[in-house]
All heavy atoms as TSV, in Angstrom:
chain	resi	resn	atom	element	x	y	z
A	1	MET	N	N	-4.592	12.050	7.083
A	1	MET	CA	C	-4.774	10.879	6.238
A	1	MET	C	C	-4.189	9.670	6.954
A	1	MET	O	O	-3.183	9.762	7.629
A	1	MET	CB	C	-4.070	11.095	4.895
A	1	MET	CG	C	-4.192	9.927	3.953
A	1	MET	SD	S	-3.504	10.215	2.310
A	1	MET	CE	C	-4.792	11.180	1.579
A	2	GLU	N	N	-4.840	8.542	6.797
A	2	GLU	CA	C	-4.388	7.299	7.402
A	2	GLU	C	C	-3.711	6.422	6.346
A	2	GLU	O	O	-3.877	6.630	5.151
A	2	GLU	CB	C	-5.571	6.526	7.981
A	2	GLU	CG	C	-6.250	7.214	9.132
A	2	GLU	CD	C	-7.407	6.407	9.660
A	2	GLU	OE1	O	-7.244	5.179	9.826
A	2	GLU	OE2	O	-8.465	6.996	9.915
A	3	PHE	N	N	-2.981	5.420	6.842
A	3	PHE	CA	C	-2.281	4.487	5.953
A	3	PHE	C	C	-3.222	3.895	4.912
A	3	PHE	O	O	-2.916	3.850	3.727
A	3	PHE	CB	C	-1.614	3.375	6.768
A	3	PHE	CG	C	-1.131	2.234	5.933
A	3	PHE	CD1	C	-0.018	2.361	5.130
A	3	PHE	CD2	C	-1.823	1.030	5.921
A	3	PHE	CE1	C	0.428	1.311	4.333
A	3	PHE	CE2	C	-1.387	-0.029	5.146
A	3	PHE	CZ	C	-0.265	0.113	4.353
A	4	LYS	N	N	-4.396	3.428	5.348
A	4	LYS	CA	C	-5.332	2.783	4.426
A	4	LYS	C	C	-5.741	3.726	3.296
A	4	LYS	O	O	-5.869	3.310	2.142
A	4	LYS	CB	C	-6.559	2.262	5.163
A	4	LYS	CG	C	-7.417	3.338	5.788
A	4	LYS	CD	C	-8.606	2.762	6.526
A	4	LYS	CE	C	-9.491	3.909	7.023
A	4	LYS	NZ	N	-10.787	3.422	7.444
A	5	ASP	N	N	-5.918	4.997	3.611
A	5	ASP	CA	C	-6.305	5.980	2.593
A	5	ASP	C	C	-5.152	6.266	1.636
A	5	ASP	O	O	-5.350	6.392	0.428
A	5	ASP	CB	C	-6.760	7.282	3.253
A	5	ASP	CG	C	-7.920	7.049	4.213
A	5	ASP	OD1	O	-8.855	6.309	3.848
A	5	ASP	OD2	O	-7.875	7.603	5.332
A	6	ARG	N	N	-3.952	6.367	2.194
A	6	ARG	CA	C	-2.775	6.620	1.365
A	6	ARG	C	C	-2.554	5.466	0.400
A	6	ARG	O	O	-2.268	5.656	-0.774
A	6	ARG	CB	C	-1.568	6.843	2.271
A	6	ARG	CG	C	-0.227	7.046	1.631
A	6	ARG	CD	C	0.022	8.357	0.886
A	6	ARG	NE	N	-0.428	9.595	1.430
A	6	ARG	CZ	C	0.263	10.452	2.161
A	6	ARG	NH1	N	1.496	10.183	2.528
A	6	ARG	NH2	N	-0.258	11.584	2.553
A	7	LEU	N	N	-2.707	4.250	0.904
A	7	LEU	CA	C	-2.514	3.063	0.076
A	7	LEU	C	C	-3.523	3.036	-1.077
A	7	LEU	O	O	-3.160	2.794	-2.223
A	7	LEU	CB	C	-2.647	1.814	0.943
A	7	LEU	CG	C	-2.335	0.485	0.284
A	7	LEU	CD1	C	-0.899	0.463	-0.244
A	7	LEU	CD2	C	-2.568	-0.652	1.262
A	8	ARG	N	N	-4.776	3.293	-0.777
A	8	ARG	CA	C	-5.819	3.316	-1.804
A	8	ARG	C	C	-5.526	4.411	-2.833
A	8	ARG	O	O	-5.660	4.196	-4.045
A	8	ARG	CB	C	-7.194	3.546	-1.171
A	8	ARG	CG	C	-8.328	3.538	-2.186
A	8	ARG	CD	C	-9.693	3.711	-1.542
A	8	ARG	NE	N	-9.989	2.587	-0.669
A	8	ARG	CZ	C	-10.157	2.680	0.654
A	8	ARG	NH1	N	-10.064	3.847	1.259
A	8	ARG	NH2	N	-10.413	1.615	1.368
A	9	GLU	N	N	-5.112	5.573	-2.362
A	9	GLU	CA	C	-4.790	6.687	-3.253
A	9	GLU	C	C	-3.654	6.319	-4.215
A	9	GLU	O	O	-3.736	6.578	-5.422
A	9	GLU	CB	C	-4.395	7.904	-2.407
A	9	GLU	CG	C	-3.941	9.108	-3.187
A	9	GLU	CD	C	-3.473	10.203	-2.246
A	9	GLU	OE1	O	-2.294	10.180	-1.831
A	9	GLU	OE2	O	-4.311	11.062	-1.903
A	10	LEU	N	N	-2.611	5.717	-3.684
A	10	LEU	CA	C	-1.473	5.321	-4.524
A	10	LEU	C	C	-1.874	4.276	-5.562
A	10	LEU	O	O	-1.471	4.349	-6.723
A	10	LEU	CB	C	-0.334	4.791	-3.656
A	10	LEU	CG	C	0.408	5.825	-2.832
A	10	LEU	CD1	C	1.285	5.149	-1.782
A	10	LEU	CD2	C	1.240	6.724	-3.728
A	11	ARG	N	N	-2.688	3.326	-5.138
A	11	ARG	CA	C	-3.135	2.287	-6.076
A	11	ARG	C	C	-3.982	2.884	-7.196
A	11	ARG	O	O	-3.797	2.580	-8.377
A	11	ARG	CB	C	-3.932	1.210	-5.336
A	11	ARG	CG	C	-4.433	0.104	-6.254
A	11	ARG	CD	C	-5.215	-0.947	-5.503
A	11	ARG	NE	N	-6.349	-0.443	-4.750
A	11	ARG	CZ	C	-7.534	-0.128	-5.292
A	11	ARG	NH1	N	-7.739	-0.262	-6.573
A	11	ARG	NH2	N	-8.509	0.315	-4.515
A	12	LYS	N	N	-4.850	3.790	-6.848
A	12	LYS	CA	C	-5.713	4.412	-7.867
A	12	LYS	C	C	-4.919	5.307	-8.804
A	12	LYS	O	O	-5.206	5.370	-9.998
A	12	LYS	CB	C	-6.853	5.167	-7.201
A	12	LYS	CG	C	-7.871	4.212	-6.607
A	12	LYS	CD	C	-9.080	4.921	-6.072
A	12	LYS	CE	C	-10.081	3.889	-5.588
A	12	LYS	NZ	N	-11.409	4.417	-5.440
A	13	GLU	N	N	-3.911	6.004	-8.274
A	13	GLU	CA	C	-3.034	6.815	-9.128
A	13	GLU	C	C	-2.363	5.952	-10.184
A	13	GLU	O	O	-2.152	6.381	-11.315
A	13	GLU	CB	C	-1.949	7.498	-8.296
A	13	GLU	CG	C	-2.394	8.737	-7.585
A	13	GLU	CD	C	-1.272	9.338	-6.753
A	13	GLU	OE1	O	-0.084	8.967	-6.929
A	13	GLU	OE2	O	-1.583	10.183	-5.896
A	14	LYS	N	N	-2.016	4.753	-9.795
A	14	LYS	CA	C	-1.343	3.822	-10.699
A	14	LYS	C	C	-2.336	3.063	-11.589
A	14	LYS	O	O	-1.934	2.283	-12.442
A	14	LYS	CB	C	-0.502	2.843	-9.864
A	14	LYS	CG	C	0.601	2.182	-10.608
A	14	LYS	CD	C	1.582	1.530	-9.665
A	14	LYS	CE	C	2.691	0.905	-10.486
A	14	LYS	NZ	N	3.824	0.515	-9.716
A	15	LYS	N	N	-3.627	3.312	-11.348
A	15	LYS	CA	C	-4.703	2.667	-12.108
A	15	LYS	C	C	-4.617	1.144	-12.040
A	15	LYS	O	O	-4.713	0.449	-13.039
A	15	LYS	CB	C	-4.713	3.158	-13.557
A	15	LYS	CG	C	-5.012	4.630	-13.680
A	15	LYS	CD	C	-5.066	5.086	-15.117
A	15	LYS	CE	C	-5.614	6.477	-15.216
A	15	LYS	NZ	N	-4.727	7.542	-15.199
A	16	GLU	N	N	-4.437	0.663	-10.822
A	16	GLU	CA	C	-4.339	-0.771	-10.570
A	16	GLU	C	C	-5.541	-1.259	-9.779
A	16	GLU	O	O	-6.107	-0.517	-8.983
A	16	GLU	CB	C	-3.101	-1.097	-9.723
A	16	GLU	CG	C	-1.834	-1.214	-10.473
A	16	GLU	CD	C	-0.713	-1.701	-9.581
A	16	GLU	OE1	O	-0.734	-1.466	-8.362
A	16	GLU	OE2	O	0.191	-2.317	-10.128
A	17	THR	N	N	-5.882	-2.500	-9.984
A	17	THR	CA	C	-6.886	-3.138	-9.139
A	17	THR	C	C	-6.191	-3.641	-7.880
A	17	THR	O	O	-4.958	-3.728	-7.828
A	17	THR	CB	C	-7.539	-4.335	-9.860
A	17	THR	OG1	O	-6.522	-5.319	-10.108
A	17	THR	CG2	C	-8.203	-3.903	-11.154
A	18	GLN	N	N	-6.975	-3.996	-6.890
A	18	GLN	CA	C	-6.410	-4.588	-5.687
A	18	GLN	C	C	-5.738	-5.916	-6.022
A	18	GLN	O	O	-4.705	-6.245	-5.452
A	18	GLN	CB	C	-7.491	-4.788	-4.625
A	18	GLN	CG	C	-7.994	-3.499	-4.036
A	18	GLN	CD	C	-9.078	-3.720	-3.005
A	18	GLN	OE1	O	-9.747	-4.746	-2.992
A	18	GLN	NE2	N	-9.255	-2.739	-2.132
A	19	VAL	N	N	-6.314	-6.641	-6.958
A	19	VAL	CA	C	-5.741	-7.922	-7.384
A	19	VAL	C	C	-4.344	-7.706	-7.959
A	19	VAL	O	O	-3.397	-8.420	-7.616
A	19	VAL	CB	C	-6.654	-8.611	-8.431
A	19	VAL	CG1	C	-6.000	-9.864	-8.986
A	19	VAL	CG2	C	-8.001	-8.933	-7.830
A	20	ALA	N	N	-4.197	-6.711	-8.827
A	20	ALA	CA	C	-2.907	-6.438	-9.458
A	20	ALA	C	C	-1.876	-5.966	-8.443
A	20	ALA	O	O	-0.714	-6.374	-8.483
A	20	ALA	CB	C	-3.066	-5.397	-10.566
A	21	ALA	N	N	-2.287	-5.095	-7.518
A	21	ALA	CA	C	-1.364	-4.596	-6.496
A	21	ALA	C	C	-0.892	-5.742	-5.596
A	21	ALA	O	O	0.297	-5.846	-5.288
A	21	ALA	CB	C	-2.027	-3.504	-5.668
A	22	ALA	N	N	-1.817	-6.598	-5.207
A	22	ALA	CA	C	-1.465	-7.739	-4.361
A	22	ALA	C	C	-0.497	-8.668	-5.086
A	22	ALA	O	O	0.505	-9.105	-4.512
A	22	ALA	CB	C	-2.725	-8.500	-3.949
A	23	ALA	N	N	-0.781	-8.955	-6.338
A	23	ALA	CA	C	0.085	-9.845	-7.119
A	23	ALA	C	C	1.477	-9.240	-7.288
A	23	ALA	O	O	2.483	-9.957	-7.227
A	23	ALA	CB	C	-0.532	-10.118	-8.486
A	24	ALA	N	N	1.539	-7.935	-7.466
A	24	ALA	CA	C	2.823	-7.266	-7.687
A	24	ALA	C	C	3.751	-7.383	-6.482
A	24	ALA	O	O	4.974	-7.395	-6.644
A	24	ALA	CB	C	2.593	-5.797	-8.025
A	25	ILE	N	N	3.178	-7.461	-5.289
A	25	ILE	CA	C	4.026	-7.568	-4.098
A	25	ILE	C	C	4.015	-8.970	-3.504
A	25	ILE	O	O	4.617	-9.206	-2.463
A	25	ILE	CB	C	3.657	-6.516	-3.027
A	25	ILE	CG1	C	2.233	-6.707	-2.522
A	25	ILE	CG2	C	3.859	-5.103	-3.558
A	25	ILE	CD1	C	1.925	-5.939	-1.260
A	26	GLY	N	N	3.309	-9.885	-4.153
A	26	GLY	CA	C	3.370	-11.293	-3.756
A	26	GLY	C	C	2.518	-11.690	-2.565
A	26	GLY	O	O	2.924	-12.553	-1.774
A	27	ILE	N	N	1.358	-11.056	-2.411
A	27	ILE	CA	C	0.445	-11.451	-1.344
A	27	ILE	C	C	-0.923	-11.772	-1.934
A	27	ILE	O	O	-1.202	-11.450	-3.083
A	27	ILE	CB	C	0.310	-10.363	-0.245
A	27	ILE	CG1	C	-0.279	-9.073	-0.812
A	27	ILE	CG2	C	1.645	-10.114	0.433
A	27	ILE	CD1	C	-0.619	-8.029	0.246
A	28	GLN	N	N	-1.789	-12.366	-1.126
A	28	GLN	CA	C	-3.134	-12.685	-1.581
A	28	GLN	C	C	-3.993	-11.428	-1.611
A	28	GLN	O	O	-3.808	-10.507	-0.808
A	28	GLN	CB	C	-3.776	-13.719	-0.671
A	28	GLN	CG	C	-3.106	-15.064	-0.730
A	28	GLN	CD	C	-3.784	-16.067	0.191
A	28	GLN	OE1	O	-4.699	-15.737	0.937
A	28	GLN	NE2	N	-3.319	-17.304	0.123
A	29	GLU	N	N	-4.959	-11.418	-2.523
A	29	GLU	CA	C	-5.836	-10.262	-2.685
A	29	GLU	C	C	-6.549	-9.901	-1.378
A	29	GLU	O	O	-6.614	-8.728	-1.009
A	29	GLU	CB	C	-6.869	-10.553	-3.778
A	29	GLU	CG	C	-7.909	-9.472	-3.915
A	29	GLU	CD	C	-9.052	-9.864	-4.844
A	29	GLU	OE1	O	-9.052	-10.991	-5.376
A	29	GLU	OE2	O	-9.947	-9.033	-5.018
A	30	ARG	N	N	-7.080	-10.879	-0.686
A	30	ARG	CA	C	-7.820	-10.608	0.548
A	30	ARG	C	C	-6.923	-9.958	1.604
A	30	ARG	O	O	-7.355	-9.082	2.353
A	30	ARG	CB	C	-8.438	-11.900	1.102
A	30	ARG	CG	C	-9.301	-11.666	2.303
A	30	ARG	CD	C	-10.531	-10.845	1.945
A	30	ARG	NE	N	-11.264	-10.496	3.170
A	30	ARG	CZ	C	-11.777	-9.314	3.421
A	30	ARG	NH1	N	-11.709	-8.357	2.530
A	30	ARG	NH2	N	-12.402	-9.074	4.537
A	31	HIS	N	N	-5.674	-10.376	1.628
A	31	HIS	CA	C	-4.719	-9.786	2.565
A	31	HIS	C	C	-4.540	-8.299	2.238
A	31	HIS	O	O	-4.553	-7.448	3.132
A	31	HIS	CB	C	-3.395	-10.547	2.465
A	31	HIS	CG	C	-2.492	-10.376	3.622
A	31	HIS	ND1	N	-2.801	-10.806	4.891
A	31	HIS	CD2	C	-1.268	-9.820	3.709
A	31	HIS	CE1	C	-1.810	-10.501	5.707
A	31	HIS	NE2	N	-0.870	-9.906	5.016
A	32	TYR	N	N	-4.388	-7.996	0.953
A	32	TYR	CA	C	-4.252	-6.596	0.522
A	32	TYR	C	C	-5.515	-5.797	0.843
A	32	TYR	O	O	-5.437	-4.660	1.314
A	32	TYR	CB	C	-3.946	-6.529	-0.983
A	32	TYR	CG	C	-3.742	-5.117	-1.454
A	32	TYR	CD1	C	-2.482	-4.533	-1.427
A	32	TYR	CD2	C	-4.810	-4.349	-1.896
A	32	TYR	CE1	C	-2.300	-3.218	-1.823
A	32	TYR	CE2	C	-4.635	-3.039	-2.297
A	32	TYR	CZ	C	-3.383	-2.483	-2.254
A	32	TYR	OH	O	-3.209	-1.176	-2.641
A	33	GLN	N	N	-6.673	-6.383	0.591
A	33	GLN	CA	C	-7.936	-5.692	0.852
A	33	GLN	C	C	-8.039	-5.286	2.320
A	33	GLN	O	O	-8.542	-4.198	2.634
A	33	GLN	CB	C	-9.123	-6.589	0.505
A	33	GLN	CG	C	-9.323	-6.786	-0.973
A	33	GLN	CD	C	-10.372	-7.839	-1.284
A	33	GLN	OE1	O	-10.668	-8.704	-0.451
A	33	GLN	NE2	N	-10.922	-7.785	-2.483
A	34	ARG	N	N	-7.557	-6.128	3.188
A	34	ARG	CA	C	-7.610	-5.809	4.624
A	34	ARG	C	C	-6.751	-4.598	4.969
A	34	ARG	O	O	-7.059	-3.870	5.908
A	34	ARG	CB	C	-7.205	-7.025	5.450
A	34	ARG	CG	C	-8.261	-8.099	5.438
A	34	ARG	CD	C	-7.906	-9.245	6.346
A	34	ARG	NE	N	-8.988	-10.222	6.354
A	34	ARG	CZ	C	-8.819	-11.507	6.163
A	34	ARG	NH1	N	-7.605	-11.999	5.988
A	34	ARG	NH2	N	-9.847	-12.314	6.176
A	35	PHE	N	N	-5.683	-4.378	4.224
A	35	PHE	CA	C	-4.877	-3.162	4.436
A	35	PHE	C	C	-5.704	-1.929	4.089
A	35	PHE	O	O	-5.727	-0.956	4.831
A	35	PHE	CB	C	-3.608	-3.168	3.583
A	35	PHE	CG	C	-2.650	-4.290	3.848
A	35	PHE	CD1	C	-1.783	-4.703	2.852
A	35	PHE	CD2	C	-2.594	-4.934	5.066
A	35	PHE	CE1	C	-0.878	-5.727	3.064
A	35	PHE	CE2	C	-1.694	-5.969	5.298
A	35	PHE	CZ	C	-0.838	-6.362	4.286
A	36	GLU	N	N	-6.364	-1.963	2.928
A	36	GLU	CA	C	-7.148	-0.802	2.492
A	36	GLU	C	C	-8.398	-0.595	3.347
A	36	GLU	O	O	-8.905	0.519	3.424
A	36	GLU	CB	C	-7.534	-0.925	1.016
A	36	GLU	CG	C	-6.385	-0.641	0.082
A	36	GLU	CD	C	-6.815	-0.373	-1.348
A	36	GLU	OE1	O	-8.021	-0.235	-1.638
A	36	GLU	OE2	O	-5.908	-0.311	-2.207
A	37	LEU	N	N	-8.889	-1.643	3.974
A	37	LEU	CA	C	-10.043	-1.509	4.863
A	37	LEU	C	C	-9.632	-1.072	6.268
A	37	LEU	O	O	-10.475	-0.738	7.097
A	37	LEU	CB	C	-10.800	-2.843	4.950
A	37	LEU	CG	C	-11.550	-3.257	3.695
A	37	LEU	CD1	C	-12.080	-4.676	3.839
A	37	LEU	CD2	C	-12.682	-2.286	3.403
A	38	GLY	N	N	-8.335	-1.088	6.531
A	38	GLY	CA	C	-7.843	-0.704	7.848
A	38	GLY	C	C	-7.999	-1.803	8.882
A	38	GLY	O	O	-7.901	-1.550	10.081
A	39	GLU	N	N	-8.230	-3.031	8.426
A	39	GLU	CA	C	-8.394	-4.157	9.351
A	39	GLU	C	C	-7.059	-4.731	9.805
A	39	GLU	O	O	-6.972	-5.287	10.890
A	39	GLU	CB	C	-9.220	-5.261	8.688
A	39	GLU	CG	C	-10.648	-4.856	8.404
A	39	GLU	CD	C	-11.429	-5.905	7.646
A	39	GLU	OE1	O	-10.853	-6.948	7.263
A	39	GLU	OE2	O	-12.625	-5.681	7.411
A	40	ASN	N	N	-6.044	-4.646	8.965
A	40	ASN	CA	C	-4.705	-5.168	9.268
A	40	ASN	C	C	-3.663	-4.160	8.828
A	40	ASN	O	O	-3.907	-3.357	7.930
A	40	ASN	CB	C	-4.440	-6.464	8.503
A	40	ASN	CG	C	-5.171	-7.656	9.048
A	40	ASN	OD1	O	-5.950	-7.536	9.981
A	40	ASN	ND2	N	-4.930	-8.804	8.462
A	41	LEU	N	N	-2.501	-4.267	9.440
A	41	LEU	CA	C	-1.342	-3.500	8.988
A	41	LEU	C	C	-0.314	-4.488	8.427
A	41	LEU	O	O	-0.172	-5.592	8.947
A	41	LEU	CB	C	-0.722	-2.708	10.135
A	41	LEU	CG	C	-1.516	-1.503	10.617
A	41	LEU	CD1	C	-0.854	-0.892	11.844
A	41	LEU	CD2	C	-1.654	-0.465	9.514
A	42	PRO	N	N	0.400	-4.089	7.392
A	42	PRO	CA	C	1.380	-4.997	6.790
A	42	PRO	C	C	2.617	-5.169	7.654
A	42	PRO	O	O	2.934	-4.326	8.496
A	42	PRO	CB	C	1.737	-4.314	5.468
A	42	PRO	CG	C	1.326	-2.903	5.621
A	42	PRO	CD	C	0.254	-2.844	6.653
A	43	SER	N	N	3.302	-6.276	7.415
A	43	SER	CA	C	4.591	-6.510	8.060
A	43	SER	C	C	5.607	-5.514	7.500
A	43	SER	O	O	5.354	-4.853	6.482
A	43	SER	CB	C	5.065	-7.935	7.779
A	43	SER	OG	O	5.373	-8.066	6.394
A	44	PHE	N	N	6.747	-5.442	8.142
A	44	PHE	CA	C	7.788	-4.534	7.669
A	44	PHE	C	C	8.227	-4.896	6.249
A	44	PHE	O	O	8.378	-4.022	5.398
A	44	PHE	CB	C	8.978	-4.545	8.629
A	44	PHE	CG	C	10.013	-3.514	8.284
A	44	PHE	CD1	C	9.729	-2.163	8.390
A	44	PHE	CD2	C	11.263	-3.890	7.847
A	44	PHE	CE1	C	10.682	-1.202	8.059
A	44	PHE	CE2	C	12.224	-2.942	7.523
A	44	PHE	CZ	C	11.932	-1.599	7.630
A	45	ALA	N	N	8.395	-6.181	5.975
A	45	ALA	CA	C	8.804	-6.615	4.633
A	45	ALA	C	C	7.757	-6.237	3.590
A	45	ALA	O	O	8.098	-5.803	2.475
A	45	ALA	CB	C	9.048	-8.119	4.615
A	46	THR	N	N	6.486	-6.357	3.944
A	46	THR	CA	C	5.414	-5.986	3.012
A	46	THR	C	C	5.367	-4.475	2.821
A	46	THR	O	O	5.118	-3.993	1.710
A	46	THR	CB	C	4.059	-6.523	3.504
A	46	THR	OG1	O	4.160	-7.947	3.653
A	46	THR	CG2	C	2.951	-6.200	2.527
A	47	LEU	N	N	5.621	-3.713	3.877
A	47	LEU	CA	C	5.686	-2.257	3.749
A	47	LEU	C	C	6.768	-1.844	2.757
A	47	LEU	O	O	6.553	-0.963	1.921
A	47	LEU	CB	C	5.963	-1.606	5.107
A	47	LEU	CG	C	4.793	-1.445	6.045
A	47	LEU	CD1	C	5.277	-0.937	7.399
A	47	LEU	CD2	C	3.747	-0.522	5.460
A	48	ILE	N	N	7.912	-2.478	2.852
A	48	ILE	CA	C	9.006	-2.170	1.927
A	48	ILE	C	C	8.595	-2.514	0.504
A	48	ILE	O	O	8.825	-1.729	-0.426
A	48	ILE	CB	C	10.295	-2.911	2.337
A	48	ILE	CG1	C	10.829	-2.333	3.639
A	48	ILE	CG2	C	11.347	-2.826	1.238
A	48	ILE	CD1	C	11.955	-3.123	4.260
A	49	ALA	N	N	7.956	-3.664	0.324
A	49	ALA	CA	C	7.494	-4.061	-1.010
A	49	ALA	C	C	6.468	-3.064	-1.552
A	49	ALA	O	O	6.510	-2.696	-2.741
A	49	ALA	CB	C	6.905	-5.465	-0.965
A	50	LEU	N	N	5.565	-2.601	-0.716
A	50	LEU	CA	C	4.573	-1.611	-1.141
A	50	LEU	C	C	5.237	-0.292	-1.531
A	50	LEU	O	O	4.906	0.298	-2.568
A	50	LEU	CB	C	3.547	-1.370	-0.028
A	50	LEU	CG	C	2.522	-2.471	0.205
A	50	LEU	CD1	C	1.828	-2.275	1.555
A	50	LEU	CD2	C	1.512	-2.493	-0.931
A	51	ALA	N	N	6.149	0.180	-0.702
A	51	ALA	CA	C	6.846	1.437	-0.997
A	51	ALA	C	C	7.623	1.322	-2.305
A	51	ALA	O	O	7.596	2.242	-3.131
A	51	ALA	CB	C	7.772	1.813	0.154
A	52	ASP	N	N	8.285	0.207	-2.511
A	52	ASP	CA	C	9.023	-0.003	-3.769
A	52	ASP	C	C	8.064	-0.069	-4.955
A	52	ASP	O	O	8.325	0.530	-5.999
A	52	ASP	CB	C	9.845	-1.291	-3.707
A	52	ASP	CG	C	11.055	-1.184	-2.811
A	52	ASP	OD1	O	11.429	-0.052	-2.415
A	52	ASP	OD2	O	11.640	-2.237	-2.479
A	53	HIS	N	N	6.974	-0.774	-4.791
A	53	HIS	CA	C	6.009	-0.922	-5.884
A	53	HIS	C	C	5.417	0.425	-6.290
A	53	HIS	O	O	5.275	0.716	-7.470
A	53	HIS	CB	C	4.898	-1.888	-5.484
A	53	HIS	CG	C	3.832	-2.023	-6.512
A	53	HIS	ND1	N	4.052	-2.616	-7.736
A	53	HIS	CD2	C	2.533	-1.619	-6.519
A	53	HIS	CE1	C	2.934	-2.573	-8.450
A	53	HIS	NE2	N	2.004	-1.977	-7.727
A	54	PHE	N	N	5.085	1.247	-5.306
A	54	PHE	CA	C	4.469	2.544	-5.602
A	54	PHE	C	C	5.503	3.665	-5.736
A	54	PHE	O	O	5.142	4.823	-5.960
A	54	PHE	CB	C	3.431	2.890	-4.538
A	54	PHE	CG	C	2.218	1.992	-4.580
A	54	PHE	CD1	C	1.898	1.184	-3.506
A	54	PHE	CD2	C	1.405	1.946	-5.697
A	54	PHE	CE1	C	0.784	0.360	-3.546
A	54	PHE	CE2	C	0.291	1.112	-5.753
A	54	PHE	CZ	C	-0.017	0.323	-4.667
A	55	ASP	N	N	6.777	3.311	-5.608
A	55	ASP	CA	C	7.882	4.260	-5.781
A	55	ASP	C	C	7.767	5.471	-4.855
A	55	ASP	O	O	7.845	6.625	-5.285
A	55	ASP	CB	C	7.985	4.701	-7.246
A	55	ASP	CG	C	9.319	5.353	-7.563
A	55	ASP	OD1	O	10.318	5.016	-6.899
A	55	ASP	OD2	O	9.367	6.205	-8.476
A	56	VAL	N	N	7.541	5.185	-3.568
A	56	VAL	CA	C	7.469	6.235	-2.552
A	56	VAL	C	C	8.315	5.804	-1.353
A	56	VAL	O	O	8.705	4.646	-1.246
A	56	VAL	CB	C	6.013	6.491	-2.090
A	56	VAL	CG1	C	5.177	7.055	-3.222
A	56	VAL	CG2	C	5.366	5.254	-1.504
A	57	THR	N	N	8.562	6.737	-0.448
A	57	THR	CA	C	9.304	6.407	0.761
A	57	THR	C	C	8.369	5.748	1.774
A	57	THR	O	O	7.144	5.886	1.693
A	57	THR	CB	C	9.905	7.671	1.406
A	57	THR	OG1	O	8.834	8.523	1.843
A	57	THR	CG2	C	10.814	8.420	0.443
A	58	LEU	N	N	8.960	5.061	2.731
A	58	LEU	CA	C	8.159	4.477	3.809
A	58	LEU	C	C	7.454	5.567	4.618
A	58	LEU	O	O	6.313	5.390	5.042
A	58	LEU	CB	C	9.028	3.629	4.735
A	58	LEU	CG	C	9.461	2.273	4.190
A	58	LEU	CD1	C	10.464	1.615	5.128
A	58	LEU	CD2	C	8.269	1.375	3.974
A	59	ASP	N	N	8.124	6.682	4.834
A	59	ASP	CA	C	7.502	7.777	5.582
A	59	ASP	C	C	6.266	8.302	4.859
A	59	ASP	O	O	5.253	8.601	5.485
A	59	ASP	CB	C	8.490	8.921	5.814
A	59	ASP	CG	C	9.425	8.659	6.972
A	59	ASP	OD1	O	9.132	7.772	7.795
A	59	ASP	OD2	O	10.458	9.350	7.059
A	60	TYR	N	N	6.333	8.416	3.543
A	60	TYR	CA	C	5.168	8.857	2.776
A	60	TYR	C	C	4.057	7.821	2.865
A	60	TYR	O	O	2.898	8.151	3.110
A	60	TYR	CB	C	5.536	9.119	1.314
A	60	TYR	CG	C	4.373	9.634	0.502
A	60	TYR	CD1	C	4.009	10.976	0.561
A	60	TYR	CD2	C	3.625	8.781	-0.294
A	60	TYR	CE1	C	2.928	11.455	-0.158
A	60	TYR	CE2	C	2.539	9.247	-1.023
A	60	TYR	CZ	C	2.201	10.592	-0.959
A	60	TYR	OH	O	1.118	11.054	-1.669
A	61	LEU	N	N	4.403	6.573	2.676
A	61	LEU	CA	C	3.420	5.500	2.716
A	61	LEU	C	C	2.708	5.450	4.069
A	61	LEU	O	O	1.503	5.239	4.144
A	61	LEU	CB	C	4.103	4.155	2.425
A	61	LEU	CG	C	3.219	2.923	2.364
A	61	LEU	CD1	C	2.195	3.032	1.235
A	61	LEU	CD2	C	4.070	1.674	2.169
A	62	MET	N	N	3.452	5.691	5.133
A	62	MET	CA	C	2.887	5.634	6.482
A	62	MET	C	C	2.339	6.981	6.954
A	62	MET	O	O	2.020	7.154	8.129
A	62	MET	CB	C	3.938	5.119	7.472
A	62	MET	CG	C	4.383	3.685	7.193
A	62	MET	SD	S	3.020	2.507	7.101
A	62	MET	CE	C	2.390	2.561	8.761
A	63	CYS	N	N	2.243	7.951	6.053
A	63	CYS	CA	C	1.632	9.259	6.317
A	63	CYS	C	C	2.415	10.094	7.332
A	63	CYS	O	O	1.848	10.912	8.038
A	63	CYS	CB	C	0.185	9.119	6.780
A	63	CYS	SG	S	-0.827	8.175	5.633
A	64	ARG	N	N	3.717	9.876	7.392
A	64	ARG	CA	C	4.556	10.668	8.280
A	64	ARG	C	C	5.048	11.940	7.607
A	64	ARG	O	O	5.522	12.849	8.286
A	64	ARG	CB	C	5.740	9.836	8.762
A	64	ARG	CG	C	5.318	8.682	9.672
A	64	ARG	CD	C	6.479	7.786	10.005
A	64	ARG	NE	N	7.659	8.558	10.365
A	64	ARG	CZ	C	8.255	8.529	11.554
A	64	ARG	NH1	N	7.785	7.728	12.476
A	64	ARG	NH2	N	9.307	9.252	11.787
A	65	THR	N	N	4.935	11.989	6.277
A	65	THR	CA	C	5.322	13.157	5.512
A	65	THR	C	C	4.500	13.193	4.234
A	65	THR	O	O	3.930	12.179	3.827
A	65	THR	CB	C	6.835	13.134	5.163
A	65	THR	OG1	O	7.182	14.341	4.479
A	65	THR	CG2	C	7.182	11.943	4.284
A	66	ASP	N	N	4.436	14.377	3.622
A	66	ASP	CA	C	3.772	14.494	2.329
A	66	ASP	C	C	4.777	14.525	1.187
A	66	ASP	O	O	4.396	14.706	0.029
A	66	ASP	CB	C	2.889	15.754	2.309
A	66	ASP	CG	C	1.652	15.586	3.176
A	66	ASP	OD1	O	1.164	14.438	3.325
A	66	ASP	OD2	O	1.164	16.591	3.723
A	67	ASP	N	N	6.061	14.366	1.506
A	67	ASP	CA	C	7.105	14.310	0.481
A	67	ASP	C	C	7.284	12.857	0.046
A	67	ASP	O	O	7.600	12.005	0.860
A	67	ASP	CB	C	8.444	14.829	1.037
A	67	ASP	CG	C	8.361	16.298	1.403
A	67	ASP	OD1	O	7.580	17.042	0.783
A	67	ASP	OD2	O	9.068	16.697	2.351
A	68	ARG	N	N	7.063	12.629	-1.224
A	68	ARG	CA	C	7.146	11.265	-1.734
A	68	ARG	C	C	8.561	10.746	-1.726
A	68	ARG	O	O	8.837	9.608	-1.730
A	68	ARG	CB	C	6.598	11.196	-3.163
A	68	ARG	CG	C	5.106	11.373	-3.157
A	68	ARG	CD	C	4.564	11.339	-4.555
A	68	ARG	NE	N	3.116	11.480	-4.474
A	68	ARG	CZ	C	2.273	10.677	-5.077
A	68	ARG	NH1	N	2.682	9.711	-5.826
A	68	ARG	NH2	N	0.985	10.866	-4.937
């Protein structure tokens, strides 16, 4: 699994739109969409915000482990 797939999976588990996920971490929707499309990778600060928002570890978010 790749980061983009993990991110999409977490967002869908939470039943959020891309707009809501982007707003929750303080970025623009298009910026978030590029993460899920695999066009861009987030900055370290954004990764931390995503992990906190989805209540998972950075290793899980980055597909380094399957332990949340």
